[in-house]
N, C-alpha and C positions, 0 to 999 in steps of 0.2 A: 278027363280023357286027353291024351297027348295026340295032337294032329301033326303029321309030317307035311310041311309045306312042299309045294311043287313049283320050284322056281322056274321062270321062263327067261331065257337069255334075251337081252335087249340090245339093239343097235342104238346109236345116239338118238334120243327123242327130238332133238332140235334139227339135225341135218341128215340123219340116216346113215352116217358113216359107222363102221363097225370095227375099228381098230383102237380101242380105248387105251390110254396110258394109265397104269395103276398109280393112284395118288398115295398109296400106303396109308389110307385112313380107315379102311374097312377091317373086318375080322372074319375069319373062316366061318362059313364059306362065302361071305359077301364081300364084293370088291367094288370100291368107288373109283371110277375111272374118269379121265378127262379126254374129251374128243379132240384129237390133233387138228382136224380142219377148222372146227368152230370154237373150241375151248370149253364147251358145256360140260359140267360135272354131273355125273349120274351113277346110279347103282346099275351094274352091268347085268344083273339078273334080279327078277322081282317076283313076288307072289302073284298067282293067277287071280283074275276077277272072281272066280268061283270060291277060292280060299278067302278072299276079302269079304265076300258076301256072307259066308257062313261061319268061318272059323277065326279069321284074323283081321277083323275090322278094327279101326283105330281105337275104339273104346276098349277092346281086349288087348291090343298091342301096347297101349300106353301103360297098362298095369304090368305086363311082362317086362317092359323096359325099366319101369321104376324099380321092380324087384331086382333086375340084373344090376342096375347102377348102385343100389343099396349094398349089394354083395361085393361089387367090384371096387367101390369108392366110399366106404362107410364114413370116413372123416369129412370128405368133400360134401357128401349128401347131408350130414349132420349140420355142417356150417351153413349150407344153403337153406335148410329148414329153419335154423335158429335165427337167420337174418332176413326172412321173408318180408319183414317190415319195410325193407329198403325199396321194395317194389311199389309202395304206397306213399312214398315221400312226395312225389309229384304225380299229378293226374296222368293216367296211362292212356295212350291212344287206343281207340277201339275201331274195328272195321265198321261196325254199324253206325257209329257216330260220324265217321267220315262220310258214309253213304247219306245220312240224313242231311249233312251240310251240302251235298252235291245234287241230291235228287229230292225234289219237294214232296213227292208222293207217287202212288201208283203201284204197279205190279213189280215185285222184286223176286228174283230167283236166287236162292242160296245153294251153291253147288258144294256137295259134301256137307249137307246141312246137319248131319247127326240126328239127334232127336228133335231138332227144330228150335233150340234155345235162342240162337241169334235172330232168327226170323220173328219169333214171338216177342222179342224185346223191342221190336220196331213199333212206333206209334200206330194207331188205328188208321191213319191215312195211307198206310202201305198194306197191300195184300201179299202175304208171303207164299211163295212156292219153293219147292226144293227138289234136289236129286240126291239120292243117297245109296251107296253100294251095300251097306249092311242091311240085311233083311229086317232085323229086329228094330234098329233105329229108324228105318224108313217107315215102318208101321206106326211108330210113335209120332213121327213128324206128320204123317198123313192125317192122323186123328186130330193133331193140334192145328194144322194149317187149314183143314177143311172147315173147321169151326169159324174161320175168318174169311172164307170164300176162296181159299187157295187149295193146293194139293201138293203131294210129294210123289215123285217117280222113284220106284225101287229098280235101279238099273246102273250099269256103268255110265259115267257122266255124259259122254258123247251120245250114247244111245238114248239116255233119258232126255237130254236137251232136244233130240230129234223128234220127240213126241209133242213138243210145244210148237205153236204157230210162229211163223217168221215175224220179226219186229214186235214181239209180244210184250217185252219187258222194258220198264223204265230204268231199272237198275239191277245190279247183280252183286253178290258177295261171294268171294272165294277166300274164306277165312281159315288160315292154316290148313289148306286143302291141297293146293297145287303141288306141294312137295311129295304128296302121297300118290299122285296120279301117274300111271305108267304111260299114258298117251296124252301128255299135256298139250301138245300142239293141236291134236285133233279136238280136244275139248275147247280150246280157245276158238278154233274155227267154228265149232258148233255153237258156241256162245255168241259169236259175231252175227250169226244168222238170226238169233232170237232177240237180240238187243236192238232197241230202237236206234235210229240214226243219231239222236241226241242223248242216248242213254250213257250210263257210266257203270263200269264194273270196278269194284274196290277189291284189291288183292293183297293179302298178307301172307308172306312166306319167311322162313328163316333166312338170315343174311349171311351167305357163305363168304361175303367180302368183309365181314366184321372183324375187328381186332381180336375178339375172343375166339373166333373160329381159327384164326392164324396161330394164336397162342396155345389153345387147348388141343388142337389137332383132333385125333380120334376120340378124345374125351369131351369135345365140344357138345353142348346140349342139343345143338341142331342135328347131330348125327344120331339117328335112331334107325337101327337095322333090324329087320329088313323093310320097315314100312315107310321110311323117308327115302324115296327113290330118285328125287331130283334135288340138286343143290344150286339154287339160284343166286346170282348177284343182280344188282339193279340193271347192269348192262345186258346180262344174258336174258333176263325177263323182258326187257324192252325189245331186244332183237327177236325173241320168239313171238311176242305180241305183234310186232310189225308184220311178221310172216302170216299171222292170222287175220290181218286187216285192221289192227288197232294202232293207235298212237299212245304211248305210255307217258304219263306225267307222275311226278312224285311230290308228296307234301313237304313243305319247307319245315326245317327245324325238327323233323321227326326221324328221318333216315340217317341217323348219325352212325359213324363207324363203331361206336361203343354199344350200339343196340344189336341184340341178337336176331331181331326181326326187321323187316322193312315193309313198307306199304307202297303200292302203285295204283294209279287211277288209269284205267284203260277206256279210251273213247274210240268209237269207230272212225277210221281214217277217211 
């Protein structure tokens, strides 16, 4: 069944201005714009939460994007597949391993948790909780997390976080999630309420400031339309986090300009 998306026009999710400059990185009908007042890069229209819940969750979108790239760039995709070994030459950083180094144990919320894979990979000294927009994946995560004393909320993230008590969590994971969220600032503010004063949130997002993003332009792997709706740099994430009541730190020797992703550690200010 083919489902027609119902895109919703967006103002800048960082400052609210609504006169984006087209960066010529999108494709019809999707436009990636830069906000003149604050510089934030974002998709100027996005799928509704209802579509993300039922028809266009990330697990479905990633399959559609893989098919599109295979058709549009068969040689590039073949080379990428034939050289996947390169990704295992050196140990790869992981959101959950950063969390384990920063948070000794306790309750952890995984925002955009999918089926719960990241939370379940944590040792038993952590109790996993989650928020997930996909109805199907949220059901899987709820079953998995409840077996360890946690739970998963099926809801848009800000709403789901609002169902938890204030200062409830010792840590949080936002693993390849915040680029998908149409209201990222609202989510970070909701996260600030439920994170303990000494808690830490570990964030992983595609690096719009990477060399590869500048070189590949609209063919960069971090541009996935229409489900990647925010295009963060370390500076823009730090600025948005500050508005939400956090101070951002970054791991040394990980956020290189050659890396298509970067990590940030958010602590309540």
